[in-house]
N, C-alpha and C positions, 0 to 999 in steps of 0.2 A: 330632957329634950334630945332629940336626935338631929344630926346634921344631915341635910340632904345634899348629895353630890350630884352634879350634873356634868355630863360629858361635854367638853367644849368643842365647838365646831370650827371650821375654817373662817366663817364669818365673825365669830367671837374673837378669834385670833387677830384678824385684820382690824377690828374695832379697837382692840387693845394696842396694836402697833400704831394706829392712827393717833391714839391718845398720847403715847410715849414719844413717837417721832413722826410727825406729820410729813416731813420732807421725804423720808424713806417710804412712807405709805403711798405717796403720790408717784414717785419716780422709781422706786425699787433700788436695786444695787447701783444704778447709774448715779444716784444722788451723791455718793461719796467716791466715785471713781476718779482716779488721778489721770492727768494727761500723760500719756506714755509716748508722745511724739519725741523722737530723739532730736536733740538740738545739734544742728550742723551750721553754725553761723558763717564759717569760712567758705564752705562750698555754696551756701546760699548767697553770700556776697559776690562770689564769682559768677554765679548764675544770673543774679540781678544786674551785674555789670554788663555781661554779654547780651542779655535780653534787651536792656534799655539802650545800649550802644547800637544794636542792630535796629531797633525802632527808630532811634534818632537818625541813623544813617539813611534808612529808607525814606523817612519823612523829609529829609533835606536834599535828597539826590533824585528827584523826580526826572530831571533832564537826563541824567546818566542812564536811568532805567529806560526812558523813552528811546534814547540812542541805541542802547543795547538791544532792545526789542526790534527796532527798525533794521538792525544789521542781521538779525536772525531769520530763520525760515518760517517763523510763525505768521500766519495770515493776520492782517490788520484788525479784523473784527474780533479776534481773541485778546487784543491789547486792552480793550475796555474791561474784559473779565479779569485780567491780571491786576489792573489798577483797582478794580472793585475789591478783589480779594485782599490786596495790600491795605486798602482803606479799612476793611473789616478787621484785619489784623491790628492795625494801629488803634482802632476804637476798642477792641477787646483788650489790648495791652493796657490802655488807660483805665478801663474798668477794673482789671485785675490789680493794677497798681493801687487803685483806690481801696479795693478790698484788703490788700495787704496793709494799708495804713489803718483801716478799721480793725483788722485782726491784731495789729501791733498794740493798739490801745485797749482792745477788749479781752484778749486772751492772756494766758499766763504760760509759764514754763517753756516747753520746746516750741510751741507754735509762735509765741511772742519772739523768741530768739531767732527763729528761722525767718519770720517776716521782717524783723529788724535787720538781718543780714541782707535780705533782698533789697530793702530800702536803702541801706548803706551803699551797696553795690550800684544801685540805680543813681544815687546821688553822685557817686564818684564818676560814673559814666557821663552824666550830664556835665559835670565840672570839666572832665577831660575833653568832651566834644566841643564845648564852648570856650576853651582856652584860646586867647588870642595868639596869632602867629608870632608877634613881637615877644611874647613871654617865652615861647619855645626858642627863638633865636637868642634871647638873653641868657637862657639856661645853657644853651650850647656854647655860647661865648665864655661862660664861666669854667668850662672844662679845659684841660690841657690839650695840647696839639695832638698827642697820640689818641686820646679818647675821642676827640672830634673826628679824626680820620676814620676811626672804626665805625662810628655812628654814621658818618656820611657815606662810607663804603657799603654799609648795610642798607642804607636808604637807596642808594644807586642800584644795588642788586634787586631790591624789591620793585623799583620802577621799571626795571628791564624785564620783569616777568610778564607773561601773557595776560595774567589777571589784571595786573596794575595798568597795562597798556590799554585795556578796555576802559578802565575807570578814568584815565587821563586823556582820552581821545578828544580832539576838538569837536565841539558841537556846532551843527549848522542851525541857522536861525529859522 
């Protein structure tokens, strides 16, 4: 008896790969690709802290924003556009924060660590933003006199700056 040889085609090869490894046959090389996202948890925590602190500041200081806009040269009919843009920014921030929560629980490696850093920074920003004033005063009271004077001098210097003068201006009813 003689053995008949048949030249295998690309279709035959794909059928054989599908029998051996169906995942690779469906997805190709992406089936076993590793996540190459570099993990930067510290920088992501700082970014999450700054992002959520900015969002919390904007959401709680509408009266300051209104007073600042009324002192400027911008016509009144643009104020609504500015507040609409800020509202869109706040809504987008909440959606992105929710996406980072989902990404933290669904992904692995670098993506999980980066989202975890953002969520940790966001948590610290919310905790810092909602810390009662009495707790700050108690912490300041625990320091020695020299440290208290340094912190109070730094606070006085900041409140004398033009930026802080706008934030601390009296508001009209």
